[in-house]
C-alpha positions in Angstrom: 38.0 14.1 -28.9 38.0 11.1 -31.2 34.5 9.3 -31.9 36.2 5.9 -29.9 36.5 8.2 -26.8 33.5 10.0 -27.3 32.0 6.6 -27.2 33.9 5.5 -24.6 32.5 8.6 -22.2 29.2 8.0 -23.5 26.4 7.3 -20.5 25.5 3.2 -21.1 22.4 2.0 -19.6 22.9 0.4 -16.1 21.9 -3.2 -15.6 18.1 -3.5 -14.0 18.2 -3.8 -10.5 17.4 -7.3 -9.4 14.3 -6.7 -6.7 13.5 -10.1 -5.8 14.9 -13.6 -5.9 12.3 -16.1 -5.5 12.0 -19.9 -7.0 15.2 -19.6 -9.0 14.0 -16.8 -10.6 15.4 -13.2 -10.7 12.7 -10.5 -10.9 13.2 -6.6 -11.6 10.1 -5.1 -10.7 6.4 -5.8 -9.9 5.2 -6.6 -13.3 7.4 -9.4 -13.7 6.4 -10.8 -10.5 2.8 -10.5 -11.7 3.1 -12.2 -14.5 5.7 -15.3 -13.6 2.5 -15.9 -11.1 -0.2 -15.9 -13.7 2.2 -18.8 -15.6 1.4 -20.8 -12.8 -1.9 -23.1 -13.0 -1.7 -24.1 -9.8 -5.0 -24.4 -7.4 -6.4 -21.2 -5.5 -5.1 -22.4 -2.2 -1.3 -22.8 -4.0 -1.3 -19.5 -5.8 -2.4 -17.5 -2.8 0.4 -19.3 -0.7 3.3 -18.3 -3.7 1.1 -14.5 -3.4 1.6 -14.4 0.1 5.2 -15.5 0.7 6.2 -13.3 -2.3 4.2 -10.4 -0.2 6.5 -11.6 2.5 10.0 -11.2 0.5 8.8 -7.6 -0.2 7.9 -6.8 2.8 11.6 -7.9 4.2 13.0 -5.6 1.0 11.2 -2.7 2.0 11.8 -2.8 5.7 15.8 -3.2 4.9 15.6 -0.8 2.7 14.0 2.2 5.7 16.5 0.8 8.2 19.4 1.6 5.5 17.6 5.3 4.9 17.3 5.8 8.4 20.8 5.1 9.3 21.9 7.1 6.8 19.3 9.9 7.8 20.6 9.4 11.7 24.5 9.9 10.2 23.6 13.2 8.0 22.5 14.5 11.4 25.0 13.9 14.0 28.0 14.9 11.1 26.5 18.6 11.6 27.7 19.5 8.2 24.5 21.1 7.5 24.8 23.2 10.8 27.7 25.6 9.2 25.1 26.2 5.8 21.8 26.1 6.3 19.8 26.7 9.2 17.8 23.9 11.3 14.5 24.5 9.5 15.8 24.2 6.2 18.0 20.9 7.2 14.5 20.1 8.7 12.4 20.7 5.6 14.7 19.4 3.0 14.8 16.0 4.9 11.4 15.5 6.1 10.9 12.4 4.1 14.0 11.3 5.3 12.8 11.9 9.0 9.5 10.4 8.1 10.8 6.8 7.2 13.4 7.3 10.4 10.0 7.6 12.1 8.6 4.9 11.2 11.7 2.6 11.6 11.6 3.7 14.9 8.1 2.8 15.2 8.6 -0.5 14.3 11.2 -1.3 16.7 9.3 0.0 19.7 6.5 -2.2 18.4 9.1 -5.3 18.1 10.8 -4.1 21.6 7.4 -4.1 22.9 6.7 -7.7 21.8 9.9 -8.8 22.8 9.1 -7.2 26.8 5.9 -8.9 26.5 7.1 -12.4 26.1 10.0 -11.8 28.8 7.2 -10.5 31.5 5.0 -14.1 30.5 7.8 -16.5 29.7 11.4 -15.2 31.5 14.3 -13.5 29.7 16.1 -16.6 29.3 13.9 -18.5 27.2 12.8 -15.2 24.8 16.8 -14.9 24.4 17.1 -18.8 23.0 15.0 -18.2 20.3 14.6 -14.5 19.2 17.1 -14.8 16.9 14.9 -16.6 14.9 12.0 -14.6 14.5 12.7 -12.5 11.6 10.3 -9.4 10.9 8.1 -7.5 13.3 4.8 -10.1 12.2 6.5 -12.7 13.7 7.6 -10.7 16.9 3.8 -9.5 17.0 2.7 -13.1 16.6 5.0 -14.3 19.2 3.3 -11.4 21.9 -0.2 -13.1 20.6 1.3 -16.4 22.1 2.6 -15.3 24.9 -1.1 -13.6 26.0 -3.0 -16.7 25.8 -0.3 -19.6 27.0 2.5 -20.1 28.8 5.5 -21.2 27.3 5.6 -25.1 27.1 1.8 -24.6 25.4 3.1 -22.4 23.2 6.2 -24.4 22.0 4.4 -27.3 21.4 1.4 -25.2 19.3 4.3 -24.0 17.2 6.1 -27.2 16.5 2.9 -28.9 15.9 2.6 -25.8 13.5 5.9 -26.2 11.9 5.2 -30.1 11.4 2.1 -29.8 10.1 3.3 -27.4 7.1 6.6 -29.7 6.7 5.1 -32.9 6.5 2.6 -32.5 3.9 3.2 -34.4 1.0 5.3 -32.5 -2.0 3.2 -29.9 -4.1 3.2 -26.7 -6.5 3.3 -24.1 -3.7 4.0 -26.0 -0.9 6.4 -24.2 1.5 8.3 -27.4 2.9 11.6 -25.6 4.7 12.7 -26.8 7.4 13.1 -23.9 9.4 10.9 -21.7 11.5 8.7 -19.5 9.7 6.0 -16.7 9.7 3.0 -18.8 8.6 4.2 -21.4 11.6 3.9 -18.4 13.9 0.6 -17.5 12.7 -1.0 -20.9 12.6 -0.2 -21.6 16.2 -1.9 -18.4 16.9 -5.0 -19.3 15.2 -5.3 -23.0 14.7 -5.6 -25.8 17.3 -3.8 -29.2 15.4 -5.6 -32.3 17.5 -3.1 -34.9 15.8 -1.3 -37.8 17.2 1.5 -35.8 18.3 5.1 -35.5 17.1 6.9 -39.2 16.8 10.6 -39.3 17.0 11.0 -41.4 14.5 8.6 -39.6 11.5 11.1 -36.3 12.6 14.4 -38.1 12.2 13.2 -39.1 9.2 12.4 -35.8 8.1 15.2 -34.5 9.0 14.3 -32.7 12.2 15.4 -32.0 15.8 14.6 -29.8 19.4 17.0 -27.0 19.6 18.2 -26.2 22.9 15.1 -23.8 23.1 12.5 -26.3 22.6 11.9 -25.7 18.7 11.9 -27.9 15.9 15.1 -27.1 13.8 16.8 -28.8 10.4 19.3 -31.6 11.9 19.5 -35.4 13.2 21.7 -35.3 16.4 19.0 -34.7 19.0 15.7 -37.4 19.5 12.7 -36.9 21.2 11.8 -35.9 24.2 12.5 -32.5 23.8 14.9 -30.5 25.5 13.5 -29.7 29.5 13.5 -25.7 29.0 14.7 -23.5 32.6 11.9 -21.8 33.2 12.6 -19.2 36.2 10.5 -18.5 38.8 7.4 -15.3 37.9 9.3 -12.9 40.8 12.9 -13.6 38.3 10.9 -13.5 34.9 9.2 -10.0 35.9 12.5 -8.6 37.3 13.1 -4.9 36.2 15.9 -4.2 34.4 18.3 -1.4 36.0 20.9 -0.8 33.0 19.9 1.8 31.0 19.1 -0.6 27.9 17.4 -3.8 27.4 19.4 -6.8 27.9 21.6 -7.6 25.1 20.2 -10.5 22.8 21.8 -14.1 21.9 23.5 -14.1 18.7 23.4 -16.9 16.4 25.9 -19.0 18.8 23.1 -19.4 21.3 21.1 -22.1 19.4 24.6 -24.5 20.0 23.2 -27.5 18.9 21.2 -26.6 15.4 22.8 -26.7 11.9 23.8 -23.4 9.9 21.1 -25.1 7.5 18.4 -24.3 10.5 18.0 -20.8 9.5 16.9 -19.2 6.1 19.5 -17.9 4.2 18.9 -14.0 3.7 20.1 -11.6 2.0 22.4 -9.5 4.6 19.9 -6.2 4.0 17.1 -8.1 5.2 18.8 -8.5 8.4 15.7 -9.4 11.3 14.5 -6.6 13.3 15.1 -7.4 16.9 15.8 -5.3 20.2 19.4 -3.7 19.6 21.9 -4.6 22.1 23.2 -1.7 24.5 24.6 0.1 22.0 21.5 1.1 20.5 20.4 4.0 22.0 16.7 3.8 20.4 15.5 1.1 22.4 16.9 2.2 25.7 14.7 1.3 28.9 12.7 4.3 30.2 13.3 4.7 33.7 11.2 2.8 36.4 9.4 5.6 37.8 5.2 5.4 37.7 4.9 8.5 36.4 6.6 7.4 33.0 4.8 4.3 32.3 2.9 6.3 29.4 6.2 7.1 27.8 6.4 3.5 26.3 3.8 4.1 24.1 4.6 7.3 22.8 4.5 8.0 18.7 8.4 7.5 17.3 8.2 10.9 15.5 7.9 12.0 19.1 10.9 10.6 20.2 12.9 11.1 16.9 12.1 14.7 17.1 12.6 15.3 20.6 16.1 13.3 21.0 17.1 15.7 17.5 16.6 18.6 19.2 18.1 17.6 22.1 21.2 17.1 20.5 20.9 19.8 18.1 21.9 22.3 20.8 25.3 21.4 21.8 25.3 23.6 25.0 23.0 22.7 26.0 24.2 18.7 25.6 27.3 19.9 26.9 25.7 21.2 30.0 23.5 17.9 30.2 26.4 16.0 30.1 28.5 17.8 33.0 25.1 18.0 35.3 22.8 15.0 34.5 23.4 11.1 34.0 22.0 10.6 30.6 21.8 7.0 30.9 18.5 7.4 32.9 16.5 9.1 30.7 18.2 8.2 27.0 14.4 7.5 25.7 12.6 10.6 26.9 10.7 12.6 24.5 9.5 16.2 24.3 6.1 14.7 25.3 7.5 12.5 28.3 9.2 16.1 29.1 5.9 18.2 28.8 4.0 15.4 31.2 6.8 15.5 33.5 6.3 19.9 33.7 2.8 19.3 33.3 2.5 17.0 37.1 5.3 19.1 38.6 7.6 16.0 38.6 10.4 17.5 37.8 10.7 19.2 41.0 10.8 15.8 42.4 14.3 14.7 41.0 17.4 17.2 40.2 18.1 15.0 37.0 14.7 15.6 35.6 14.8 19.4 36.2 18.2 19.6 34.3 16.7 17.8 32.0 13.7 19.9 31.2 15.3 23.0 31.9 17.6 22.7 28.9 14.9 21.5 26.8 12.3 23.4 26.8 13.6 25.8 24.2 14.4 23.1 22.1 11.5 21.3 21.8 9.2 24.2 20.2 8.8 23.6 17.2 9.0 20.0 16.9 5.4 17.9 15.9 3.3 17.0 19.1 0.7 14.4 17.8 -0.2 11.9 20.1 0.6 8.2 19.6 -2.7 8.0 18.4 -1.7 9.5 14.6 -0.5 6.5 12.7 2.8 7.0 11.6 1.9 6.7 7.4 -1.1 9.2 8.6 1.6 11.5 9.2 3.8 11.0 6.2 0.4 12.2 4.3 0.0 15.2 6.7 3.3 16.3 5.9 2.1 18.9 3.2 -1.3 20.8 2.4 -1.4 19.1 -0.8 -4.9 17.8 -2.3 -5.2 14.1 -2.5 -8.4 12.1 -3.9 -11.1 11.2 -2.5 -10.8 8.1 -1.7 -7.3 8.8 -0.1 -9.0 11.6 2.2 -11.8 9.4 3.1 -9.1 6.9 4.4 -6.9 9.5 5.9 -10.3 10.5 7.8 -11.1 6.9 9.1 -7.2 6.4 9.9 -7.2 10.0 12.3 -11.3 8.6 13.6 -9.3 7.4 17.2 -7.8 10.9 17.4 -9.8 14.5 18.9 -8.0 17.5 17.4 -9.5 19.8 20.4 -8.0 17.7 23.2 -4.7 18.2 21.2 -4.0 14.9 19.6 -2.9 16.5 16.1 -0.4 18.9 16.3 -1.0 22.5 15.0 1.3 21.9 12.0 -0.4 19.4 11.0 -4.0 20.2 11.8 -3.0 23.2 9.1 -1.9 20.3 6.4 -5.3 18.5 7.1 -7.3 21.4 6.9 -5.7 21.8 3.3 -6.1 18.7 2.6 -9.8 18.5 3.4 -10.3 21.7 1.9 -11.2 24.1 5.0 -10.7 27.4 4.8 -8.1 28.0 7.3 -6.6 31.0 6.7 -8.2 32.9 9.6 -9.1 30.2 12.1 -7.2 30.1 15.3 -6.0 26.4 16.6 -9.2 26.0 18.6 -11.8 26.6 16.1 -9.5 24.8 13.4 -9.5 21.9 15.5 -13.5 22.0 16.1 -14.5 22.0 12.5 -11.7 19.4 12.0 -13.0 17.2 14.5 -16.7 17.5 12.9 -15.6 16.5 9.4 -13.8 13.2 11.1 -17.4 12.7 12.8 -19.0 13.6 10.0 -16.6 11.5 7.4 -19.2 9.0 5.8 -21.8 11.7 4.9 -19.1 14.0 3.9 -21.1 15.7 1.1 -24.2 16.7 2.6 -21.6 18.1 5.3 -19.6 20.2 2.7 -23.5 20.9 1.4 -25.4 21.9 4.4 -25.9 25.3 5.0 -24.9 25.5 8.5 -21.4 24.3 7.7 -21.0 24.8 3.4 -18.8 28.2 4.7 -16.1 26.0 6.4 -15.1 24.9 2.8 -13.2 26.2 -0.3 -15.7 26.6 -3.1 -13.4 24.0 -4.9 -14.0 21.4 -2.3 -17.7 21.7 -1.4 -20.8 21.2 -4.0 -21.7 24.6 -5.7 -24.4 26.6 -4.7 -26.7 28.7 -6.9 -24.8 31.8 -5.1 -21.5 30.9 -6.1 -21.9 31.3 -9.3 -24.7 34.0 -10.0 -22.2 36.1 -12.7 -24.6 36.7 -15.0 -27.5 35.9 -13.7 -30.2 38.2 -11.2 -31.1 35.7 -8.5 -30.6 32.0 -7.7 -33.4 29.2 -8.2 -35.0 26.9 -5.9 -33.7 23.7 -6.5 -36.1 21.0 -7.3 -36.6 18.0 -4.5 -36.5 14.8 -6.3 -39.0 13.3 -8.1 -40.8 10.4 -5.9 -43.9 8.4 -5.1 -46.8 9.2 -2.7 -47.7 5.3 -3.3 -45.2 3.3 -4.1 -47.4 -0.1 -4.2 -49.7 1.8 -6.1 -46.9 2.8 -8.5 -45.8 -0.2 -8.8 -49.3 -1.7 -9.8 -50.2 0.9 -11.9 -46.9 -0.7 -14.8 -49.4 -3.0 -15.0 -47.1 -5.8 -15.8 -48.4 -9.3 -16.5 -47.2 -12.0 -14.4 -46.2 -9.9 -11.2 -48.4 -10.1 -7.8 -47.1 -6.6 -6.6 -48.4 -7.2 -3.1 -46.9 -10.8 -3.4 -43.3 -9.8 -4.5 -43.2 -6.6 -1.9 -44.0 -9.2 0.8 -41.4 -12.2 -0.1 -38.8 -8.3 -0.4 -39.5 -7.6 3.0 -39.0 -11.5 4.4 -36.0 -12.8 2.3 -34.5 -9.6 0.9 -34.7 -11.0 -2.6 -37.2 -11.3 -5.1 -37.3 -12.9 -9.1 -39.4 -10.8 -11.7 -40.2 -11.3 -14.9 -39.1 -8.1 -15.8 -38.2 -8.8 -19.3 -40.4 -11.3 -20.7 -41.2 -8.6 -23.4 -37.3 -9.3 -25.4 -38.7 -12.8 -26.1 -42.0 -11.9 -27.4 -42.0 -8.5 -28.9 -40.9 -8.5 -32.5 -39.7 -6.3 -34.8 -39.4 -5.9 -38.5 -36.3 -4.2 -39.8 -34.7 -7.4 -39.6 -34.9 -10.6 -41.6 -37.1 -13.2 -39.3 -34.7 -15.7 -37.0 -33.4 -12.5 -35.5 -36.5 -10.0 -35.1 -36.4 -10.3 -31.4 -34.3 -8.8 -28.8 -33.6 -12.3 -27.6 -32.3 -13.1 -31.0 -29.8 -10.0 -31.1 -28.8 -11.1 -27.5 -27.3 -14.6 -28.7 -26.0 -13.2 -31.4 -24.3 -10.9 -29.4 -23.3 -13.4 -26.8 -22.0 -15.2 -29.7 -19.6 -12.3 -31.2 -18.1 -11.3 -27.9 -17.1 -14.8 -27.0 -15.6 -15.0 -30.5 -13.6 -12.0 -29.6 -12.4 -13.3 -26.3 -9.1 -14.4 -25.5 -9.1 -18.4 -25.5 -5.8 -18.9 -23.5 -7.7 -17.4 -20.1 -9.5 -19.0 -17.9 -13.1 -17.3 -17.9 -14.6 -18.6 -14.7 -18.0 -18.2 -16.8 -17.0 -14.4 -17.4 -17.4 -12.8 -20.7 -15.3 -10.1 -20.0 -14.9 -9.0 -23.8 -18.9 -7.6 -23.3 -19.7 -4.5 -21.8 -21.5 -2.2 -24.1 -23.6 -4.6 -25.9 -26.8 -3.7 -27.7 -28.9 -5.7 -25.5 -26.8 -4.2 -22.4 -27.5 -0.9 -23.5 -30.9 -1.9 -23.8 -31.4 -3.8 -19.7 -29.4 -0.6 -18.6 -31.8 2.2 -19.6 -35.0 0.2 -18.8 -37.2 2.6 -16.9 -39.9 -0.7 -15.6 -36.5 -2.3 -14.0 -35.2 1.3 -12.8 -38.5 1.9 -11.2 -38.5 -1.1 -9.1 -35.1 -0.3 -8.2 -36.1 2.7 -7.0 -39.2 1.2 -5.2 -37.2 -1.5 -3.0 -34.3 0.8 -2.4 -34.7 1.3 1.5 -33.9 5.3 0.9 -35.9 4.9 -2.4 -33.0 7.0 -3.8 -34.3 8.2 -7.5 -30.7 9.3 -8.4 -29.5 6.1 -10.3 -26.9 5.4 -13.0 -25.9 1.9 -14.3 -22.5 1.0 -13.8 -21.1 -0.6 -16.9 -20.0 -4.4 -16.4 -19.6 -7.3 -18.3 -21.9 -10.0 -19.1 -21.6 -13.8 -17.5 -21.5 -16.5 -20.1 -20.6 -19.4 -18.3 -20.9 -22.8 -20.3 -20.5 -26.3 -19.1 -17.3 -27.2 -17.3 -16.5 -23.4 -16.2 -16.0 -23.2 -12.5 -18.4 -20.8 -11.3 -18.7 -21.4 -7.6 -18.1 -18.6 -5.4 -19.9 -17.4 -2.5 -19.4 -14.1 -1.1 -20.6 -10.5 0.1 -20.3 -7.0 -2.0 -19.9 -4.8 1.1 -17.8 -4.9 4.5 -20.3 -6.5 7.2 -18.6 -4.2 9.9 -18.6 -0.9 8.0 -22.8 -2.5 7.1 -23.2 -3.2 10.3 -21.8 -0.5 12.2 -21.8 2.4 9.5 -24.6 1.6 7.6 -21.7 1.7 4.2 -23.5 0.1 1.2 -26.7 -0.3 2.9 -28.8 1.3 0.1 -27.2 -0.3 -2.7 -29.7 -2.9 -4.1 -28.0 -5.6 -6.7 -28.9 -8.2 -8.8 -28.6 -9.6 -12.6 -31.0 -10.1 -15.5 -31.0 -13.7 -16.9 -31.6 -14.5 -20.5 -31.2 -18.5 -20.4 -33.4 -20.8 -18.1 -31.8 -21.7 -15.0 -31.9 -24.8 -12.9 -30.6 -25.6 -9.6 -27.5 -26.8 -10.4 -27.1 -23.2 -12.2 -28.1 -20.5 -10.6 -27.4 -18.0 -8.0 -27.4 -19.1 -4.2 -28.5 -16.9 -1.4 -28.9 -16.6 2.4 -32.4 -15.3 2.2 -33.5 -12.7 5.7 -29.5 -12.6 6.6 -30.7 -8.5 6.2 -32.5 -9.0 9.4 -29.3 -10.4 11.5 -26.9 -8.2 10.3 -25.6 -6.7 12.9 -25.6 -10.2 15.1 -24.1 -11.7 12.3 -21.2 -8.7 12.8 -21.0 -9.0 17.0 -20.3 -12.7 16.4 -17.7 -12.1 13.9 -16.0 -9.6 16.4 -15.9 -11.8 19.2 -14.5 -14.6 17.1 -11.5 -11.8 16.2 -12.7 -12.5 13.1 -10.6 -9.8 10.2 -12.2 -6.8 9.3 -12.2 -7.8 5.8 -11.9 -5.5 2.4 -14.9 -3.7 0.0 -15.5 -7.4 -0.4 -15.6 -10.4 1.6 -15.6 -14.3 0.6 -18.3 -16.1 2.8 -16.9 -19.2 3.5 -17.8 -22.0 6.3 -15.6 -20.0 9.0 -17.1 -16.8 8.0 -20.7 -18.1 8.4 -20.7 -21.3 10.3 -23.3 -23.6 10.3 -24.2 -22.7 13.8 -24.9 -19.1 12.6 -27.4 -20.2 9.7 -29.1 -22.4 12.6 -29.4 -19.2 14.7 -30.5 -17.3 12.0 -32.9 -19.9 10.6 -31.6 -19.7 7.1 -29.6 -21.5 4.8 -27.8 -21.1 1.6 -30.7 -21.2 -0.9 -30.5 -22.0 -4.7 -32.8 -19.0 -6.7 -32.8 -19.9 -10.5 -34.2 -17.9 -13.0 -36.4 -18.0 -16.0 -35.2 -16.6 -19.3 -36.7 -13.2 -18.6 -36.7 -13.0 -15.0 -34.4 -9.9 -13.1 -33.5 -11.2 -9.3 -32.8 -8.1 -7.4 -30.6 -8.4 -4.2 -30.4 -6.4 -1.3 -26.8 -5.8 -0.4 -27.0 -7.7 3.5 -27.4 -10.7 2.1 -24.5 -13.5 1.1 -24.5 -14.5 -2.3 -23.1 -16.7 -4.7 -23.3 -19.3 -8.0 -23.7 -22.8 -7.9 -20.7 -24.8 -9.7 -19.5 -26.3 -11.8 -21.7 -25.1 -14.5 -23.4 -28.3 -16.9 -25.0 -25.3 -18.9 -25.1 -22.6 -20.6 -26.2 -19.6 -18.6 -26.2 -15.9 -20.4 -26.5 -13.0 -17.7 -26.4 -9.3 -17.3 -25.5 -7.0 -14.2 -26.8 -3.6 -14.9 -25.7 -2.5 -11.2 -28.0 0.8 -10.4 -25.8 2.6 -7.8 -27.3 5.8 -5.9 -25.9 9.7 -6.5 -25.3 11.5 -3.7 -26.9 15.0 -3.2 -24.1 17.1 -4.8 -24.8 15.1 -8.2 -21.4 13.7 -8.2 -20.6 11.5 -5.7 -21.8 8.0 -5.7 -23.3 6.3 -2.8 -20.0 4.5 -2.1 -17.4 6.8 -2.9 -14.5 4.3 -3.5 -16.8 3.0 -6.3 -16.0 6.4 -8.6 -17.8 9.0 -9.6 -21.0 10.1 -11.9 -18.3 11.9 -14.0 -16.8 8.6 -14.2 -19.5 6.9 -15.0 -20.6 9.0 -17.4 -17.0 9.3 -19.3 -17.2 5.3 -19.3 -20.7 5.1 -20.9 -20.0 7.9 -23.3 -16.3 6.5 -23.9 -17.8 2.9 -23.9 -15.3 1.3 -21.7 -15.4 -0.3 -17.9 -16.1 1.8 -15.3 -13.2 3.2 -12.7 -13.5 0.2 -10.0 -16.4 -2.3 -9.1 -19.6 -0.7 -7.9 -18.1 -2.0 -4.4 -14.8 -0.1 -4.9 -12.6 -3.6 -5.5 -10.1 -2.9 -8.4 -10.4 -4.1 -11.9 -7.0 -5.1 -12.9 -7.9 -7.4 -15.1 -11.9 -7.1 -14.9 -12.4 -4.7 -17.5 -11.6 -3.9 -21.4 -8.3 -2.2 -21.9 -10.4 -0.1 -24.6 -13.8 0.6 -26.1 -14.7 -2.6 -28.7 -13.7 -0.9 -31.7 -17.5 -2.0 -33.7 -19.5 -1.3 -30.3 -22.3 1.0 -31.3 -24.2 3.1 -28.8 -28.2 3.0 -28.3 -28.8 6.4 -28.0 -32.6 8.4 -28.3 -34.6 6.1 -25.7 -36.0 8.7 -23.4 -35.0 11.4 -21.1 -34.5 8.7 -18.1 -32.7 6.3 -20.3 -30.3 9.2 -20.8 -29.7 9.7 -17.1 -29.2 6.1 -16.2 -26.4 6.1 -18.3 -25.1 9.7 -17.5 -25.8 11.4 -20.9 -28.4 13.7 -18.6 -28.6 14.6 -15.1 -31.2 14.1 -13.0 -32.5 17.8 -12.2 -33.0 17.8 -16.1 -36.3 19.3 -16.9 -37.3 16.2 -19.3 -36.2 13.7 -16.6 -38.4 15.1 -14.6 -41.2 15.1 -16.4 -40.8 11.5 -17.5 -40.2 10.7 -13.8 -43.9 12.2 -13.1 -45.5 9.8 -15.6 -43.5 6.7 -14.1 -44.4 7.2 -10.6 -47.6 8.4 -11.2 -50.4 6.9 -9.0 -53.5 7.8 -11.2 -54.8 6.8 -14.6 -52.8 5.0 -17.6 -49.8 7.2 -18.4 -46.7 4.7 -17.1 -48.7 1.8 -18.8 -48.4 4.0 -22.3 -45.4 5.3 -21.6 -43.7 1.7 -21.3 -45.2 0.6 -24.2 -44.1 3.5 -26.8 -40.4 2.5 -24.8 -40.6 -0.6 -25.6 -41.1 0.0 -28.9 -38.7 2.4 -29.8 -35.9 0.2 -27.8 -36.7 -2.6 -30.0 -36.6 -0.6 -33.4 -33.6 1.0 -31.8 -31.8 -2.0 -31.3 -32.5 -3.5 -34.9 -31.2 -0.3 -35.9 -28.0 -0.7 -34.0 -27.2 -4.3 -34.3 -27.0 -4.1 -38.3 -24.3 -1.2 -37.5 -22.3 -3.1 -35.3 -22.5 -6.4 -37.5 -21.5 -4.2 -40.7 -18.6 -2.5 -38.5 -17.6 -6.0 -37.0 -16.9 -7.3 -40.8 -14.6 -3.8 -41.9 -12.9 -3.9 -39.0 -11.9 -7.2 -38.3 -11.8 -8.3 -42.2 -11.7 -12.1 -43.0 -11.2 -12.7 -38.8 -15.0 -11.3 -38.7 -17.5 -13.1 -36.8 -19.9 -12.3 -38.9 -17.7 -12.7 -42.0 -16.9 -16.3 -41.1 -20.8 -17.0 -40.4 -21.8 -15.3 -43.6 -19.0 -17.4 -45.8 -19.5 -20.6 -43.7 -15.8 -20.6 -42.2 -16.0 -22.4 -38.6 -14.7 -20.0 -36.2 -12.5 -22.4 -34.1 -9.7 -22.0 -37.0 -9.5 -18.3 -36.7 -6.2 -17.7 -34.7 -5.9 -15.0 -32.6 -2.9 -12.3 -32.2 -0.2 -13.2 -29.3 0.3 -10.2 -27.0 4.2 -10.0 -27.3 4.8 -7.6 -24.4 3.8 -10.4 -22.0 5.2 -13.7 -23.7 7.7 -15.1 -21.3 10.9 -16.4 -21.8 9.6 -19.4 -22.4 7.4 -18.4 -25.2 4.4 -18.9 -22.9 1.1 -16.7 -22.4 0.5 -16.0 -18.7 -3.0 -16.6 -17.8 -5.2 -14.1 -16.1 -8.7 -14.1 -14.7 -8.2 -15.3 -11.3 -8.7 -11.9 -9.5 -11.3 -12.0 -7.1 -14.6 -13.5 -8.2 -17.3 -10.4 -9.2 -20.4 -9.9 -7.9 -22.9 -11.7 -9.6 
């Protein structure tokens, strides 16, 4: 073969597949979409609108792909070629993932059909059929159902039109979607917002190129003027008349809306066809028989429907028997659970057709999944095997199954075994009932799973690799197990704090303010400004001067093409940050003020704040999920705060809502009554979430709490907080973020935040943490690698080493220092603190000099200290451009707009 022929036959790289077309751009992956959005220097509201629109388009792509997978799976199964090659068990195993996708597709169709049926019941079939084809996804179907439950049809149509007009009539601007067709946002706003406007004016509609369609909704066109067409609303008895045919009535095609121009609907890829109820040719939405005994079958899980139908059709002999004796049209949508219910109640004896169905079906459904509808399809996907998953995913899975009860049979045995494997249970010698009981107890104790794993009465449920190590598990060469020592604590915390003998602090008044407001400011770091060292030159012989130089250096090394929002993200392991994290006095106050008095803490590595005049520093949020805080006590002990190294004023400081820790349950009840979303791990606290009326009822308000230089603010996690803004002065702040460690010595008090090992490694490697302490992702909020000139501050003491994960809290030297610090007699604690601070200042001087020397060696003539030493203007130094992130226009995308972190 010639070289030319070889080259002709050689594989060539395929053109990358287009994932999404949006705003006249084509994107091949999520990264390209992210970079494109990051180049848009828009307002947060406009940016969010774009992000949400892209999410809708991606979900349409995802659902369309799943539809094709489901169709292919059904074709392969019905083709029966596999039956000549492999057994049914082998087929099910090889097609398990496709089967799960098909189940999820059918689940979505059932939800859409449920929404359609509800709208028909409330408004009448002819009305619903006139507009249903305009609803292009499941969420639009669900919002239509919400409107049907709340409003009559004329009111709902009016609200939808008002919502659409409010969107379309906005002045054109970046991020605004002015498409003249019904969008998901219109239905969402119609269901949640009341528009008290002046009404719809014919001239304004006509000028905007809108008219009313035959269904009463606004569409693009100018042929029809107000008033809208009178709709033929059927009487209630006609609206709710049951369908006696085997299937739902066919929905209208696009010709049913005769006065709508072709441009009135979005032009979608054919693959993105709307999820509307299928026509009578589609058996998957066939109506169930009208017998009251079968009403519950409407809500059965899609997997049950799919697997029962698959098993029934796979037995050709049973199928031929059934076809010859039974009219299957009445029972086309029966599943294994339907038939089991009929058999249990003896109802099959009352109907010869049902009796034949049950008889032919009994053998073929035995091996199918029998999970109830309470088990979500995504959970079934995770349970298709027993492979180990991360702790975060396991907690999410157990939360999704919280409404189930394996003891009552809501989870089938096959899936229970796999769930037991993921949990780490010893399942080999358990019968079905024993396994169900243990899984029930795990789900009930999921919020304290590590305590449950280590308890004396339950630890033997788990494999050794999935529970905390017990002394007897690993004796090996040792002869006897030891008695685990209890945590070192204080018998009288008030006296312990007084024995620290800190000037300027009234311990009694501070504790009283903490109980009343849930937040206090304490001058714990005045010594940073007053204690003088001797190793360095006079201008920088205090920790405060060292800190000021460090802030300037890290600011110099932070990219200037990003909007910082007042954060110095490049500074995570500065010398001053490490000193503050390891401070025993700060640690003692945290332990004393935590509700659980937990003394096993570790500092979460977090970046610094460096707000400058003009920075947009305003935010208001709460660092825990309010619902989980109120109902599960989730994160209730995770006291937080900051340390300020500059004087703040009322225009440049933290803001809090004092006393809210007394009203958490009441606040949560109000949010639930208003239908407020559950929210994520961190929640923005806007005027809708915490209203003026709430503040008045709780006798509180947003209050500024400025710190003096050297003050530490300590705040309960229940307290909504934020920052004033924009900034008018310079502010330098640190967030040491002490978090608790559970009894196993590994899991953090908020498991989503990571583990002790991960934080220990982060301190060792001098990088950022795996997430935020609340478990929030840090996609752009962390350094990609250790700052090359960073130097570890070591040798301060055993407690200091434990606070940054170099030692564990059960180390004898750590316990010895704790006994001194938490003591209630003598001057031991006072002397311990004096020696610690002297040692800390000396080590800070040594480490800072090492940092300066290393920074000059590593960055050469572009070094901060080189420029300062040689009088080179810092602004004249150009940074490197990141080629991988330069777009087609040669511009660098701007990051830094992710969720604002806690302060």
